[in-house]
N, C-alpha and C positions, 0 to 999 in steps of 0.2 A: 505493499499499498504505498502510495507517495503521498509523504506528510508536510510536503513543500506548501506554502503560501504562494499564490499567483502574487504577482505583480500588480499592486493596486495605485492608481495615482492618488497622490495626497489629498486632493480635495475630497477623493470618496472615501477616505477611511471612515469618515464620521455620518455618512449616510445609514442611515436606520435599515434600508433593505439589503446592505452588505454584509453578508454572513460571517465575515472576519471583523466586524467593526470593532474597532477601538473601544476600551472600556472609559479612555479618558475624555474628557471635555474638550471641545475645539483648541487648538493651539493658538491662542490669540492673547496679545498683553493684557494682562490683569492692569484694571484703572477704576477708580472711584475713591469713596470713603473708605475708612478703614474697616468699617462694618461691611462693606460690599467686598475689599479684599478678602475677609475672613471667610464671606459666604463662598466667595469663588474657590478659595483653597480648600474649603470644604467639601466642594464637588470632585477635587482631587483625591483628597483622604477617602471619600467613599470607594474610590476605586483602587484602593490599597497603596497611593504615593505617599511615602514617608518622606521624601525630602524634597525641597525645591531650592532651585537658585536664582537670587535676585541680580539682576544686570540694571545697572542705573546708566540714563542715557548722558547724564551730565555728572562728572565725577567729583565736580568744584560745588554741587549742591548736596551736602550731605543731610540736608533738611528730610530729604525722602528717606533716607536710611533711618534716620533718627524715629522719624514717624512710624515707620514701621517696626521697629525695635520697641517704640513705647506704646503704641496703639495695636499694632497688630500681632504681634509675637505673643505678649500675655494670653491672648485668647486662643492660640493654637495649643494642642494637646498632644 
């Protein structure tokens, strides 16, 4: 039996009718209020994700990182 997955274009990975549908939410940047970020990260946690990586667009603007650490991180378990 061949257990290889067929090649699927990235945009089709999240289609509901695709048999090998990804359990992850769509790969889009997370944005919004701290509560919204917690909600979005919760969708990943429900699928079994245990680690995320943060990419800051402006490395000189550390306020975003501070906001994540003070408002978002404490709400994650």
